[in-house]
C-alpha positions as CSV (number, residue, x, y, z in Angstrom):
1,M,-1.5,-14.5,12.4
2,E,-1.0,-11.1,13.9
3,Q,-2.8,-8.0,12.6
4,K,-1.0,-5.6,10.4
5,S,-0.8,-2.0,11.6
6,K,-2.9,0.6,9.8
7,M,-0.3,3.3,10.7
8,T,2.6,1.3,9.3
9,A,0.8,0.5,6.1
10,G,-0.4,4.1,5.6
11,L,3.1,5.6,6.1
12,L,4.7,3.0,3.9
13,G,2.1,3.9,1.2
14,I,2.8,7.6,1.5
15,F,6.6,7.4,1.6
16,L,7.4,4.2,-0.4
17,G,4.1,3.6,-2.2
18,A,5.7,4.1,-5.6
19,W,7.5,0.8,-5.1
20,G,4.4,-0.9,-3.7
21,V,6.0,-1.5,-0.2
22,H,2.7,-1.0,1.6
23,N,1.1,-3.7,-0.6
24,F,3.9,-6.1,0.0
25,Y,3.4,-5.4,3.8
26,L,-0.3,-6.1,3.4
27,G,0.2,-9.3,1.4
28,N,-1.0,-7.9,-2.0
29,T,2.1,-9.1,-3.9
30,K,0.6,-9.0,-7.4
31,R,-0.7,-5.4,-6.9
32,A,2.7,-4.3,-5.5
33,I,4.6,-5.7,-8.6
34,I,2.1,-3.9,-10.8
35,Q,2.8,-0.6,-8.9
36,I,6.5,-1.0,-9.5
37,I,6.0,-1.6,-13.2
38,V,3.6,1.4,-13.5
39,T,6.0,3.6,-11.6
40,I,8.9,2.6,-13.9
41,C,6.9,2.9,-17.1
42,T,5.6,6.4,-16.2
43,C,9.0,7.7,-15.0
44,G,7.7,8.0,-11.5
45,A,4.3,9.5,-12.1
46,G,2.7,6.2,-11.1
47,G,3.9,6.9,-7.6
48,L,0.8,9.0,-7.0
49,W,-1.1,5.7,-6.9
50,G,0.9,4.6,-3.7
51,L,0.5,8.1,-2.1
52,I,-3.3,8.0,-2.6
53,E,-3.5,4.4,-1.3
54,G,-1.5,5.4,1.8
55,I,-3.9,8.2,2.5
56,M,-6.9,5.9,2.0
57,I,-5.4,3.4,4.5
58,L,-4.9,6.1,7.1
59,V,-8.5,7.5,6.8
60,G,-10.0,4.0,6.9
61,K,-11.1,3.5,3.3
62,I,-8.8,0.5,3.0
63,N,-9.0,-1.4,6.3
64,T,-8.1,-5.0,5.6
65,D,-5.0,-6.9,4.5
66,A,-4.9,-9.4,1.6
67,D,-6.4,-12.1,3.7
68,G,-9.4,-10.0,4.7
69,N,-8.1,-9.5,8.3
70,P,-8.8,-6.0,9.7
71,L,-5.9,-3.6,10.2
72,A,-5.0,-2.8,13.8
73,D,-5.2,0.8,14.9
């Protein structure tokens, strides 16, 4: 299986993180669905969660996908 890109995951988190797109990309489907529900229930305020995760991916705090494979630089 090919490695997921850290840059792609981080940018998806920053720009579309409210909808959990970066977690779908990384294979964390359950977390992505929870992000969508939180975003809807908080009238969008839950989108900060995705923004923060996107930044964490880009700075290296989150560095693996759902299967534990390291993200490619």
